[in-house]
TORKOL-4160 file (C-alpha; in steps of 0.2 Angstrom, whole numbers, padded with zeros to 4 digits, m for minus):
277
<pt num="1" X="0007" Y="m0275" Z="m0235"/>
<pt num="2" X="m0007" Y="m0262" Z="m0235"/>
<pt num="3" X="m0006" Y="m0245" Z="m0240"/>
<pt num="4" X="m0006" Y="m0238" Z="m0223"/>
<pt num="5" X="0007" Y="m0248" Z="m0218"/>
<pt num="6" X="0018" Y="m0243" Z="m0233"/>
<pt num="7" X="0014" Y="m0225" Z="m0229"/>
<pt num="8" X="0021" Y="m0228" Z="m0212"/>
<pt num="9" X="0036" Y="m0237" Z="m0217"/>
<pt num="10" X="0042" Y="m0223" Z="m0230"/>
<pt num="11" X="0036" Y="m0209" Z="m0218"/>
<pt num="12" X="0046" Y="m0218" Z="m0204"/>
<pt num="13" X="0062" Y="m0219" Z="m0215"/>
<pt num="14" X="0062" Y="m0200" Z="m0222"/>
<pt num="15" X="0059" Y="m0194" Z="m0205"/>
<pt num="16" X="0075" Y="m0203" Z="m0198"/>
<pt num="17" X="0085" Y="m0199" Z="m0213"/>
<pt num="18" X="0080" Y="m0181" Z="m0211"/>
<pt num="19" X="0082" Y="m0180" Z="m0192"/>
<pt num="20" X="0098" Y="m0190" Z="m0193"/>
<pt num="21" X="0107" Y="m0179" Z="m0207"/>
<pt num="22" X="0103" Y="m0163" Z="m0197"/>
<pt num="23" X="0109" Y="m0171" Z="m0181"/>
<pt num="24" X="0126" Y="m0176" Z="m0191"/>
<pt num="25" X="0128" Y="m0158" Z="m0198"/>
<pt num="26" X="0122" Y="m0148" Z="m0183"/>
<pt num="27" X="0122" Y="m0131" Z="m0184"/>
<pt num="28" X="0107" Y="m0121" Z="m0192"/>
<pt num="29" X="0102" Y="m0137" Z="m0201"/>
<pt num="30" X="0097" Y="m0145" Z="m0184"/>
<pt num="31" X="0092" Y="m0127" Z="m0176"/>
<pt num="32" X="0079" Y="m0126" Z="m0188"/>
<pt num="33" X="0072" Y="m0143" Z="m0186"/>
<pt num="34" X="0072" Y="m0139" Z="m0168"/>
<pt num="35" X="0064" Y="m0122" Z="m0171"/>
<pt num="36" X="0051" Y="m0130" Z="m0183"/>
<pt num="37" X="0046" Y="m0144" Z="m0171"/>
<pt num="38" X="0042" Y="m0131" Z="m0159"/>
<pt num="39" X="0029" Y="m0122" Z="m0170"/>
<pt num="40" X="0023" Y="m0139" Z="m0175"/>
<pt num="41" X="0021" Y="m0144" Z="m0158"/>
<pt num="42" X="0012" Y="m0129" Z="m0152"/>
<pt num="43" X="m0001" Y="m0131" Z="m0169"/>
<pt num="44" X="m0004" Y="m0148" Z="m0163"/>
<pt num="45" X="m0006" Y="m0144" Z="m0145"/>
<pt num="46" X="m0017" Y="m0129" Z="m0149"/>
<pt num="47" X="m0028" Y="m0139" Z="m0160"/>
<pt num="48" X="m0030" Y="m0153" Z="m0148"/>
<pt num="49" X="m0035" Y="m0142" Z="m0134"/>
<pt num="50" X="m0046" Y="m0131" Z="m0143"/>
<pt num="51" X="m0036" Y="m0115" Z="m0138"/>
<pt num="52" X="m0043" Y="m0105" Z="m0154"/>
<pt num="53" X="m0060" Y="m0107" Z="m0146"/>
<pt num="54" X="m0057" Y="m0105" Z="m0128"/>
<pt num="55" X="m0045" Y="m0091" Z="m0128"/>
<pt num="56" X="m0042" Y="m0083" Z="m0145"/>
<pt num="57" X="m0031" Y="m0069" Z="m0138"/>
<pt num="58" X="m0021" Y="m0081" Z="m0129"/>
<pt num="59" X="m0020" Y="m0092" Z="m0143"/>
<pt num="60" X="m0012" Y="m0078" Z="m0154"/>
<pt num="61" X="m0001" Y="m0074" Z="m0140"/>
<pt num="62" X="0005" Y="m0091" Z="m0140"/>
<pt num="63" X="0009" Y="m0091" Z="m0159"/>
<pt num="64" X="0019" Y="m0075" Z="m0157"/>
<pt num="65" X="0028" Y="m0081" Z="m0142"/>
<pt num="66" X="0033" Y="m0098" Z="m0150"/>
<pt num="67" X="0037" Y="m0090" Z="m0166"/>
<pt num="68" X="0050" Y="m0079" Z="m0157"/>
<pt num="69" X="0058" Y="m0090" Z="m0148"/>
<pt num="70" X="0059" Y="m0103" Z="m0162"/>
<pt num="71" X="0068" Y="m0088" Z="m0171"/>
<pt num="72" X="0079" Y="m0086" Z="m0156"/>
<pt num="73" X="0083" Y="m0104" Z="m0156"/>
<pt num="74" X="0087" Y="m0103" Z="m0175"/>
<pt num="75" X="0097" Y="m0087" Z="m0176"/>
<pt num="76" X="0099" Y="m0080" Z="m0158"/>
<pt num="77" X="0109" Y="m0084" Z="m0143"/>
<pt num="78" X="0105" Y="m0098" Z="m0132"/>
<pt num="79" X="0107" Y="m0085" Z="m0116"/>
<pt num="80" X="0091" Y="m0078" Z="m0120"/>
<pt num="81" X="0080" Y="m0094" Z="m0121"/>
<pt num="82" X="0075" Y="m0096" Z="m0102"/>
<pt num="83" X="0072" Y="m0077" Z="m0100"/>
<pt num="84" X="0061" Y="m0075" Z="m0116"/>
<pt num="85" X="0053" Y="m0092" Z="m0111"/>
<pt num="86" X="0050" Y="m0086" Z="m0093"/>
<pt num="87" X="0044" Y="m0069" Z="m0100"/>
<pt num="88" X="0032" Y="m0077" Z="m0112"/>
<pt num="89" X="0025" Y="m0089" Z="m0101"/>
<pt num="90" X="0023" Y="m0077" Z="m0086"/>
<pt num="91" X="0012" Y="m0065" Z="m0098"/>
<pt num="92" X="0002" Y="m0079" Z="m0106"/>
<pt num="93" X="m0002" Y="m0084" Z="m0087"/>
<pt num="94" X="m0012" Y="m0068" Z="m0086"/>
<pt num="95" X="m0023" Y="m0074" Z="m0101"/>
<pt num="96" X="m0032" Y="m0087" Z="m0090"/>
<pt num="97" X="m0032" Y="m0076" Z="m0074"/>
<pt num="98" X="m0042" Y="m0063" Z="m0084"/>
<pt num="99" X="m0053" Y="m0073" Z="m0095"/>
<pt num="100" X="m0056" Y="m0089" Z="m0085"/>
<pt num="101" X="m0045" Y="m0105" Z="m0082"/>
<pt num="102" X="m0037" Y="m0110" Z="m0096"/>
<pt num="103" X="m0020" Y="m0117" Z="m0093"/>
<pt num="104" X="m0019" Y="m0127" Z="m0107"/>
<pt num="105" X="m0011" Y="m0111" Z="m0117"/>
<pt num="106" X="0004" Y="m0110" Z="m0104"/>
<pt num="107" X="0006" Y="m0128" Z="m0104"/>
<pt num="108" X="0008" Y="m0128" Z="m0123"/>
<pt num="109" X="0019" Y="m0114" Z="m0124"/>
<pt num="110" X="0031" Y="m0121" Z="m0112"/>
<pt num="111" X="0030" Y="m0136" Z="m0120"/>
<pt num="112" X="0032" Y="m0133" Z="m0137"/>
<pt num="113" X="0045" Y="m0119" Z="m0135"/>
<pt num="114" X="0055" Y="m0130" Z="m0122"/>
<pt num="115" X="0056" Y="m0145" Z="m0135"/>
<pt num="116" X="0066" Y="m0135" Z="m0148"/>
<pt num="117" X="0076" Y="m0126" Z="m0135"/>
<pt num="118" X="0082" Y="m0142" Z="m0127"/>
<pt num="119" X="0084" Y="m0152" Z="m0143"/>
<pt num="120" X="0097" Y="m0137" Z="m0150"/>
<pt num="121" X="0106" Y="m0135" Z="m0133"/>
<pt num="122" X="0110" Y="m0154" Z="m0133"/>
<pt num="123" X="0117" Y="m0154" Z="m0149"/>
<pt num="124" X="0127" Y="m0138" Z="m0148"/>
<pt num="125" X="0140" Y="m0135" Z="m0161"/>
<pt num="126" X="0154" Y="m0147" Z="m0156"/>
<pt num="127" X="0156" Y="m0166" Z="m0159"/>
<pt num="128" X="0153" Y="m0170" Z="m0142"/>
<pt num="129" X="0134" Y="m0164" Z="m0145"/>
<pt num="130" X="0133" Y="m0176" Z="m0159"/>
<pt num="131" X="0138" Y="m0190" Z="m0148"/>
<pt num="132" X="0126" Y="m0183" Z="m0134"/>
<pt num="133" X="0112" Y="m0182" Z="m0145"/>
<pt num="134" X="0114" Y="m0199" Z="m0153"/>
<pt num="135" X="0114" Y="m0205" Z="m0136"/>
<pt num="136" X="0098" Y="m0197" Z="m0131"/>
<pt num="137" X="0089" Y="m0204" Z="m0148"/>
<pt num="138" X="0097" Y="m0223" Z="m0144"/>
<pt num="139" X="0089" Y="m0222" Z="m0127"/>
<pt num="140" X="0072" Y="m0215" Z="m0134"/>
<pt num="141" X="0069" Y="m0226" Z="m0149"/>
<pt num="142" X="0076" Y="m0241" Z="m0140"/>
<pt num="143" X="0065" Y="m0239" Z="m0125"/>
<pt num="144" X="0051" Y="m0236" Z="m0137"/>
<pt num="145" X="0052" Y="m0249" Z="m0150"/>
<pt num="146" X="0056" Y="m0263" Z="m0137"/>
<pt num="147" X="0044" Y="m0260" Z="m0124"/>
<pt num="148" X="0031" Y="m0261" Z="m0138"/>
<pt num="149" X="0037" Y="m0279" Z="m0143"/>
<pt num="150" X="0042" Y="m0284" Z="m0125"/>
<pt num="151" X="0024" Y="m0279" Z="m0119"/>
<pt num="152" X="0016" Y="m0289" Z="m0134"/>
<pt num="153" X="0026" Y="m0304" Z="m0131"/>
<pt num="154" X="0025" Y="m0304" Z="m0112"/>
<pt num="155" X="0008" Y="m0295" Z="m0109"/>
<pt num="156" X="0003" Y="m0294" Z="m0088"/>
<pt num="157" X="m0002" Y="m0281" Z="m0079"/>
<pt num="158" X="m0006" Y="m0263" Z="m0087"/>
<pt num="159" X="0004" Y="m0249" Z="m0084"/>
<pt num="160" X="m0009" Y="m0235" Z="m0084"/>
<pt num="161" X="m0025" Y="m0242" Z="m0091"/>
<pt num="162" X="m0035" Y="m0227" Z="m0088"/>
<pt num="163" X="m0022" Y="m0216" Z="m0099"/>
<pt num="164" X="m0015" Y="m0231" Z="m0113"/>
<pt num="165" X="m0024" Y="m0247" Z="m0111"/>
<pt num="166" X="m0011" Y="m0256" Z="m0121"/>
<pt num="167" X="0005" Y="m0253" Z="m0111"/>
<pt num="168" X="0010" Y="m0264" Z="m0099"/>
<pt num="169" X="0021" Y="m0265" Z="m0083"/>
<pt num="170" X="0032" Y="m0278" Z="m0094"/>
<pt num="171" X="0034" Y="m0267" Z="m0109"/>
<pt num="172" X="0040" Y="m0253" Z="m0098"/>
<pt num="173" X="0052" Y="m0263" Z="m0090"/>
<pt num="174" X="0059" Y="m0271" Z="m0106"/>
<pt num="175" X="0059" Y="m0254" Z="m0114"/>
<pt num="176" X="0070" Y="m0247" Z="m0100"/>
<pt num="177" X="0082" Y="m0262" Z="m0100"/>
<pt num="178" X="0086" Y="m0260" Z="m0120"/>
<pt num="179" X="0086" Y="m0241" Z="m0117"/>
<pt num="180" X="0100" Y="m0245" Z="m0105"/>
<pt num="181" X="0108" Y="m0256" Z="m0117"/>
<pt num="182" X="0108" Y="m0242" Z="m0132"/>
<pt num="183" X="0113" Y="m0229" Z="m0122"/>
<pt num="184" X="0128" Y="m0238" Z="m0115"/>
<pt num="185" X="0132" Y="m0245" Z="m0132"/>
<pt num="186" X="0134" Y="m0227" Z="m0139"/>
<pt num="187" X="0144" Y="m0223" Z="m0124"/>
<pt num="188" X="0155" Y="m0237" Z="m0126"/>
<pt num="189" X="0158" Y="m0235" Z="m0144"/>
<pt num="190" X="0163" Y="m0216" Z="m0139"/>
<pt num="191" X="0173" Y="m0219" Z="m0122"/>
<pt num="192" X="0178" Y="m0237" Z="m0124"/>
<pt num="193" X="0170" Y="m0236" Z="m0106"/>
<pt num="194" X="0154" Y="m0235" Z="m0096"/>
<pt num="195" X="0152" Y="m0225" Z="m0079"/>
<pt num="196" X="0138" Y="m0227" Z="m0066"/>
<pt num="197" X="0134" Y="m0209" Z="m0070"/>
<pt num="198" X="0130" Y="m0212" Z="m0087"/>
<pt num="199" X="0120" Y="m0227" Z="m0084"/>
<pt num="200" X="0110" Y="m0217" Z="m0070"/>
<pt num="201" X="0107" Y="m0205" Z="m0084"/>
<pt num="202" X="0101" Y="m0215" Z="m0096"/>
<pt num="203" X="0090" Y="m0225" Z="m0084"/>
<pt num="204" X="0082" Y="m0207" Z="m0080"/>
<pt num="205" X="0079" Y="m0203" Z="m0100"/>
<pt num="206" X="0072" Y="m0220" Z="m0102"/>
<pt num="207" X="0060" Y="m0218" Z="m0088"/>
<pt num="208" X="0055" Y="m0200" Z="m0092"/>
<pt num="209" X="0053" Y="m0204" Z="m0112"/>
<pt num="210" X="0039" Y="m0217" Z="m0106"/>
<pt num="211" X="0031" Y="m0203" Z="m0094"/>
<pt num="212" X="0032" Y="m0192" Z="m0109"/>
<pt num="213" X="0022" Y="m0205" Z="m0119"/>
<pt num="214" X="0008" Y="m0207" Z="m0106"/>
<pt num="215" X="0008" Y="m0187" Z="m0105"/>
<pt num="216" X="0002" Y="m0185" Z="m0122"/>
<pt num="217" X="m0009" Y="m0200" Z="m0120"/>
<pt num="218" X="m0017" Y="m0191" Z="m0105"/>
<pt num="219" X="m0020" Y="m0175" Z="m0117"/>
<pt num="220" X="m0028" Y="m0183" Z="m0131"/>
<pt num="221" X="m0038" Y="m0194" Z="m0120"/>
<pt num="222" X="m0043" Y="m0178" Z="m0110"/>
<pt num="223" X="m0050" Y="m0170" Z="m0127"/>
<pt num="224" X="m0056" Y="m0186" Z="m0135"/>
<pt num="225" X="m0042" Y="m0185" Z="m0149"/>
<pt num="226" X="m0034" Y="m0202" Z="m0157"/>
<pt num="227" X="m0019" Y="m0192" Z="m0166"/>
<pt num="228" X="m0012" Y="m0177" Z="m0163"/>
<pt num="229" X="m0015" Y="m0173" Z="m0181"/>
<pt num="230" X="m0014" Y="m0180" Z="m0198"/>
<pt num="231" X="0002" Y="m0170" Z="m0204"/>
<pt num="232" X="0013" Y="m0187" Z="m0205"/>
<pt num="233" X="0006" Y="m0200" Z="m0218"/>
<pt num="234" X="0003" Y="m0217" Z="m0208"/>
<pt num="235" X="0009" Y="m0209" Z="m0191"/>
<pt num="236" X="m0002" Y="m0195" Z="m0185"/>
<pt num="237" X="0005" Y="m0179" Z="m0180"/>
<pt num="238" X="0022" Y="m0175" Z="m0174"/>
<pt num="239" X="0018" Y="m0176" Z="m0155"/>
<pt num="240" X="0013" Y="m0194" Z="m0157"/>
<pt num="241" X="0031" Y="m0195" Z="m0164"/>
<pt num="242" X="0042" Y="m0185" Z="m0151"/>
<pt num="243" X="0032" Y="m0186" Z="m0135"/>
<pt num="244" X="0046" Y="m0197" Z="m0128"/>
<pt num="245" X="0060" Y="m0188" Z="m0134"/>
<pt num="246" X="0054" Y="m0171" Z="m0129"/>
<pt num="247" X="0052" Y="m0177" Z="m0111"/>
<pt num="248" X="0070" Y="m0184" Z="m0112"/>
<pt num="249" X="0077" Y="m0170" Z="m0119"/>
<pt num="250" X="0068" Y="m0159" Z="m0104"/>
<pt num="251" X="0077" Y="m0171" Z="m0092"/>
<pt num="252" X="0094" Y="m0167" Z="m0100"/>
<pt num="253" X="0091" Y="m0149" Z="m0099"/>
<pt num="254" X="0085" Y="m0148" Z="m0084"/>
<pt num="255" X="0099" Y="m0158" Z="m0077"/>
<pt num="256" X="0112" Y="m0147" Z="m0085"/>
<pt num="257" X="0103" Y="m0132" Z="m0079"/>
<pt num="258" X="0102" Y="m0139" Z="m0061"/>
<pt num="259" X="0122" Y="m0142" Z="m0062"/>
<pt num="260" X="0127" Y="m0126" Z="m0070"/>
<pt num="261" X="0118" Y="m0118" Z="m0057"/>
<pt num="262" X="0125" Y="m0128" Z="m0043"/>
<pt num="263" X="0144" Y="m0128" Z="m0050"/>
<pt num="264" X="0144" Y="m0113" Z="m0059"/>
<pt num="265" X="0152" Y="m0124" Z="m0074"/>
<pt num="266" X="0142" Y="m0116" Z="m0089"/>
<pt num="267" X="0147" Y="m0123" Z="m0106"/>
<pt num="268" X="0152" Y="m0109" Z="m0119"/>
<pt num="269" X="0141" Y="m0105" Z="m0134"/>
<pt num="270" X="0140" Y="m0120" Z="m0146"/>
<pt num="271" X="0147" Y="m0132" Z="m0134"/>
<pt num="272" X="0130" Y="m0142" Z="m0130"/>
<pt num="273" X="0125" Y="m0145" Z="m0112"/>
<pt num="274" X="0132" Y="m0162" Z="m0111"/>
<pt num="275" X="0150" Y="m0156" Z="m0116"/>
<pt num="276" X="0156" Y="m0167" Z="m0103"/>
<pt num="277" X="0148" Y="m0183" Z="m0108"/>
């Protein structure tokens, strides 16, 4: 076994142990992980897109914005998440307008901050939040892992050759299938039954997790970068590891926000946005 593979395995085990432990305990431990993830993603995004060179003022504003929102994710009120994010993003949009077209600042700010916000919102403080978070993890991880193995075994037409040459349609279909199986297994273990709504949600999360993977690949290809960073031994950067997860969480968060807006059924503080999961 090569040294790089050993590092990859050890790093993967450590990351999984930390994330699952924080998910189990919830509370400030999980919110701290979510807030830290936002900061790490902004660091990697701004490094990839060279924000410090192209827009130093906006780059500094982005750090301030993400730091404040991460602090609110950990210690503040979830009701302030979207107002803060909207205010900081609108202000950040003024920098490209005044200094030239650099919308990577706004994109990075929203992407990084919403990553932590959506994770914390899904987990909440209740036991249902734990199950909901495990539901998301199971779908994303099964999709990612099995898409790789199915794609390698079957091959066939490429999914998006100009963005990620290694991905195939067979891998995408296999990943989606096993994502549905994993999400269904978590639901069955908790509820004892599976509804069509849950299956449709699992399908959406699997598809959008793969879109998230392609999205990050597009950014790296656009800027000629192989890994988002070298912060994780053997794995590259945090964006490389959570690209599918954050898009799946964005999907859950958006569905929950739209549902709350339409029905007026807003979970209480700490309930988690999938209280009815």
